Structure formats: C-alpha cells, structure tokens
C-alpha positions as CSV (number, residue, x, y, z in Angstrom):
1,M,-26.7,-32.4,5.5
2,F,-28.3,-29.1,4.5
3,V,-26.7,-27.5,7.6
4,W,-23.3,-28.5,6.4
5,I,-23.9,-26.9,3.0
6,I,-25.0,-23.7,4.6
7,L,-22.1,-23.8,7.0
8,G,-19.6,-24.4,4.1
9,A,-21.1,-21.5,2.1
10,L,-20.7,-19.2,5.1
11,V,-17.1,-20.2,5.7
12,A,-16.3,-19.7,2.0
13,L,-17.9,-16.2,2.1
14,F,-16.1,-15.3,5.3
15,T,-12.8,-16.4,3.9
16,T,-13.3,-14.5,0.7
17,S,-14.2,-11.3,2.5
18,L,-11.1,-11.6,4.7
19,W,-8.9,-12.1,1.6
20,I,-10.4,-9.1,-0.2
21,D,-10.0,-6.9,2.8
22,R,-6.4,-8.0,3.2
23,N,-5.6,-7.2,-0.4
24,R,-7.2,-3.8,-0.1
25,R,-5.0,-3.0,3.0
26,V,-1.8,-4.3,1.3
27,K,-2.5,-2.1,-1.7
28,K,-2.9,1.0,0.5
29,I,0.4,0.2,2.2
30,E,2.1,-0.2,-1.1
31,E,0.7,3.1,-2.4
32,Q,1.9,4.8,0.8
33,V,5.4,3.4,0.4
34,E,5.6,4.5,-3.2
35,Y,4.4,8.0,-2.3
36,N,7.1,8.2,0.5
37,D,9.8,7.0,-2.0
38,K,8.8,9.7,-4.5
39,R,8.7,12.3,-1.8
40,S,12.1,11.3,-0.5
41,N,13.6,11.4,-4.1
42,A,12.1,14.9,-4.7
43,I,13.5,16.2,-1.4
44,A,16.9,14.8,-2.2
45,E,16.8,16.3,-5.7
46,A,15.8,19.7,-4.3
47,S,18.6,19.5,-1.7
48,R,21.1,18.6,-4.4
49,Y,20.0,21.5,-6.6
50,N,20.1,23.9,-3.6
51,D,23.6,22.8,-2.7
52,M,24.7,23.2,-6.3
53,N,23.4,26.8,-6.4
54,Q,24.9,27.8,-3.1
55,G,28.3,26.6,-4.2
56,G,28.4,29.3,-6.9
57,W,28.1,32.2,-4.5
C-alpha cells in the first residue's frame, strides 16, 4: 500500500509539472502574438502617415 501512495504522489507531481510548463509556453506564445499585433499596427500607421505626406507633394 505504501508503494501506491508514493506512486500516486509521483504521478501528481509529474502532472502538475507538465501543466505548469504548458501554461508557461502558452503565455510566451500569447505575448509573441500580442507583440506581433502591435508591431503590425505600428507599421500600418507609419505607412498610412507616409502615404498621407507623399500625397501633398
């Protein structure tokens, strides 16, 4: 019976470590997507501003 308790504790620890690692990776991906969106918006805004200024020449 003692073996089952140790085995259960190890399985719980392993499952928790996988869940924490997955959350960390998902958060990094979400941050990268947010960064890419902000960068794309900044490039679009700069292009719009540049087009607006070139139209006046």
